[in-house]
C-alpha positions as a Markdown table, in Angstrom:
| # | Residue | x | y | z |
|---|---|---|---|---|
| 1 | Met | -124.6 | 39.4 | -46.4 |
| 2 | Thr | -121.6 | 37.6 | -44.2 |
| 3 | Asn | -123.7 | 34.7 | -42.8 |
| 4 | Pro | -125.1 | 32.6 | -45.7 |
| 5 | Thr | -128.2 | 32.1 | -43.6 |
| 6 | Asp | -129.2 | 35.7 | -43.5 |
| 7 | Leu | -132.2 | 36.7 | -45.4 |
| 8 | Pro | -132.5 | 40.0 | -46.9 |
| 9 | Gly | -134.8 | 42.3 | -45.5 |
| 10 | Arg | -135.8 | 42.9 | -42.0 |
| 11 | Ser | -136.6 | 39.8 | -39.4 |
| 12 | Val | -139.8 | 38.8 | -38.0 |
| 13 | Pro | -139.4 | 37.4 | -34.6 |
| 14 | Val | -141.9 | 34.3 | -34.4 |
| 15 | Met | -143.4 | 33.2 | -31.6 |
| 16 | Thr | -144.0 | 29.8 | -30.4 |
| 17 | Leu | -147.9 | 28.7 | -29.8 |
| 18 | Pro | -147.5 | 28.2 | -26.2 |
| 19 | Lys | -146.2 | 31.2 | -25.6 |
| 20 | Ala | -148.9 | 32.5 | -28.1 |
| 21 | Pro | -151.7 | 35.0 | -26.4 |
| 22 | Leu | -155.3 | 33.9 | -26.6 |
| 23 | Pro | -157.4 | 36.2 | -27.5 |
| 24 | Asp | -159.5 | 37.3 | -24.3 |
| 25 | Ala | -162.4 | 35.7 | -24.8 |
| 26 | Val | -161.1 | 32.3 | -25.2 |
| 27 | Lys | -158.7 | 32.9 | -22.5 |
| 28 | Ala | -161.3 | 33.8 | -19.9 |
| 29 | Arg | -163.3 | 30.6 | -20.9 |
| 30 | Ala | -160.0 | 28.3 | -20.5 |
| 31 | Leu | -159.2 | 30.1 | -17.4 |
| 32 | Ala | -163.2 | 29.8 | -16.2 |
| 33 | Gln | -162.8 | 25.7 | -16.8 |
| 34 | Asn | -159.6 | 25.4 | -15.1 |
| 35 | Arg | -160.7 | 26.9 | -12.2 |
| 36 | Asn | -163.8 | 25.0 | -12.0 |
| 37 | Ala | -162.3 | 21.8 | -12.5 |
| 38 | Phe | -159.7 | 22.9 | -9.7 |
| 39 | Thr | -162.6 | 24.0 | -7.6 |
| 40 | Val | -164.0 | 20.4 | -8.1 |
| 41 | Asp | -161.1 | 18.7 | -7.6 |
| 42 | Cys | -160.5 | 19.9 | -4.2 |
| 43 | Leu | -164.2 | 19.0 | -3.3 |
| 44 | Ile | -163.2 | 15.4 | -4.3 |
| 45 | Asp | -160.0 | 15.2 | -2.4 |
| 46 | Arg | -161.3 | 16.0 | 0.6 |
| 47 | Thr | -164.8 | 14.4 | 0.7 |
| 48 | Ser | -163.7 | 11.1 | -0.9 |
| 49 | Leu | -166.8 | 11.3 | -3.3 |
| 50 | Pro | -167.0 | 9.2 | -6.4 |
| 51 | Ala | -166.3 | 10.9 | -9.5 |
| 52 | Pro | -164.8 | 8.5 | -12.2 |
| 53 | Val | -165.3 | 11.0 | -14.7 |
| 54 | Arg | -165.4 | 14.4 | -14.5 |
| 55 | Ile | -165.8 | 16.9 | -17.6 |
| 56 | Pro | -165.1 | 21.1 | -16.6 |
| 57 | Arg | -166.9 | 23.2 | -18.5 |
| 58 | Pro | -166.5 | 27.3 | -18.1 |
| 59 | Asp | -169.8 | 27.3 | -16.5 |
| 60 | Ser | -169.7 | 24.4 | -14.7 |
| 61 | Val | -168.5 | 20.3 | -14.1 |
| 62 | His | -170.3 | 17.3 | -15.3 |
| 63 | Val | -169.4 | 14.1 | -12.8 |
| 64 | Met | -170.6 | 10.8 | -14.4 |
| 65 | Val | -170.6 | 8.2 | -11.7 |
| 66 | Ser | -171.8 | 4.3 | -12.2 |
| 67 | Asp | -174.6 | 3.8 | -9.7 |
| 68 | Val | -177.6 | 5.7 | -8.4 |
| 69 | Asp | -175.6 | 5.2 | -5.0 |
| 70 | Asp | -172.9 | 7.0 | -5.6 |
| 71 | Leu | -175.4 | 10.0 | -6.8 |
| 72 | Gly | -176.9 | 9.4 | -3.4 |
| 73 | Glu | -173.1 | 10.5 | -1.8 |
| 74 | Trp | -173.0 | 13.3 | -3.8 |
| 75 | Leu | -176.7 | 14.4 | -3.1 |
| 76 | Arg | -175.9 | 14.0 | 1.1 |
| 77 | Glu | -172.6 | 15.7 | 0.8 |
| 78 | Leu | -173.9 | 19.1 | -1.2 |
| 79 | Gly | -177.8 | 18.8 | -1.4 |
| 80 | Gly | -179.3 | 19.9 | -4.6 |
| 81 | Glu | -182.4 | 18.7 | -6.8 |
| 82 | Val | -182.5 | 15.6 | -9.5 |
| 83 | His | -183.6 | 16.0 | -12.5 |
| 84 | Val | -184.6 | 12.9 | -14.5 |
| 85 | Ser | -184.9 | 12.8 | -18.2 |
| 86 | Pro | -187.2 | 10.6 | -20.4 |
| 87 | Glu | -186.5 | 7.3 | -20.5 |
| 88 | Phe | -185.1 | 6.0 | -23.7 |
| 89 | Glu | -184.3 | 2.6 | -24.6 |
| 90 | Gly | -185.0 | 1.3 | -21.3 |
| 91 | Val | -182.9 | 4.0 | -19.2 |
| 92 | Glu | -183.6 | 7.1 | -17.8 |
| 93 | Leu | -180.5 | 9.9 | -17.0 |
| 94 | Trp | -180.8 | 11.1 | -13.1 |
| 95 | Thr | -179.0 | 14.3 | -13.0 |
| 96 | Leu | -178.4 | 16.2 | -9.5 |
| 97 | His | -177.8 | 19.7 | -10.1 |
| 98 | Thr | -176.0 | 21.0 | -7.1 |
| 99 | Gly | -172.5 | 23.3 | -6.7 |
| 100 | Thr | -169.7 | 23.5 | -4.7 |
| 101 | Glu | -168.0 | 27.1 | -3.4 |
| 102 | Ser | -165.1 | 28.5 | -4.8 |
| 103 | Ala | -161.9 | 29.3 | -2.5 |
| 104 | Arg | -160.5 | 30.7 | -5.4 |
| 105 | Thr | -163.4 | 33.2 | -6.1 |
| 106 | Gly | -166.1 | 33.0 | -3.4 |
| 107 | Gly | -168.7 | 32.2 | -6.1 |
| 108 | Val | -170.9 | 28.8 | -6.4 |
| 109 | Val | -169.3 | 26.5 | -9.1 |
| 110 | Arg | -172.4 | 24.6 | -10.6 |
| 111 | Val | -171.9 | 20.6 | -10.3 |
| 112 | Leu | -173.9 | 18.1 | -12.6 |
| 113 | Val | -173.7 | 14.7 | -11.5 |
| 114 | Ser | -175.2 | 12.2 | -13.7 |
| 115 | Val | -176.3 | 8.6 | -13.9 |
| 116 | Pro | -178.1 | 6.4 | -16.3 |
| 117 | Val | -181.0 | 4.1 | -14.0 |
| 118 | Pro | -182.6 | 1.3 | -15.6 |
| 119 | Ser | -186.7 | 2.3 | -15.6 |
| 120 | Gly | -188.3 | 0.8 | -12.8 |
| 121 | Glu | -185.0 | 0.4 | -10.6 |
| 122 | Leu | -185.3 | 0.4 | -7.4 |
| 123 | Val | -184.3 | 3.6 | -5.6 |
| 124 | Met | -184.0 | 5.0 | -2.1 |
| 125 | Asp | -187.0 | 7.3 | -0.6 |
| 126 | Trp | -184.6 | 10.2 | 0.5 |
| 127 | Ile | -182.8 | 10.1 | -3.1 |
| 128 | Arg | -186.2 | 10.2 | -4.8 |
| 129 | Ala | -187.7 | 12.4 | -2.6 |
| 130 | Ala | -184.8 | 15.0 | -4.5 |
| 131 | Val | -186.5 | 14.6 | -7.5 |
| 132 | Ala | -188.0 | 18.3 | -9.3 |
| 133 | Arg | -191.7 | 18.0 | -9.6 |
C-alpha cells in the first residue's frame, strides 16, 4: 500500500441518499403526488381560491379551509358535490368532492375541500343544494 488510507481489497462505490434510485412504486407515488400538488397550486394561483392548508396525495389533494364561505368559493369555481359527515361533538365536516384538469397529463386531479361546520350553522342555500342526498 502506498497510501495509508487505502484499504485492501476492492472498493465499493457508495451512492448518497439523494442520488439513490427509488423503487418504481415509491417513485411513481412521489411523482403523482408532486404532479397533483403542482396542478392545484396552479389553480390556486390563477383563481385566488382560499387554501390555507393543502395536503397533496398521489390520488388527490386535500384542501382545508376555515369557513363554509370559503368552501362556497371552491364550489362556485369548480362545481362538485358536498358530503357532510355525521355530527361529532357539535361539529360536522363538510367536504366538497371536485376536480381540476391537469395541464401536464390531461387527466383530472381529484380535489377534496373540507371545512368544519358547527351543527345548526346557517349555510347559504346554494351551498346546501350541493349536498349529496
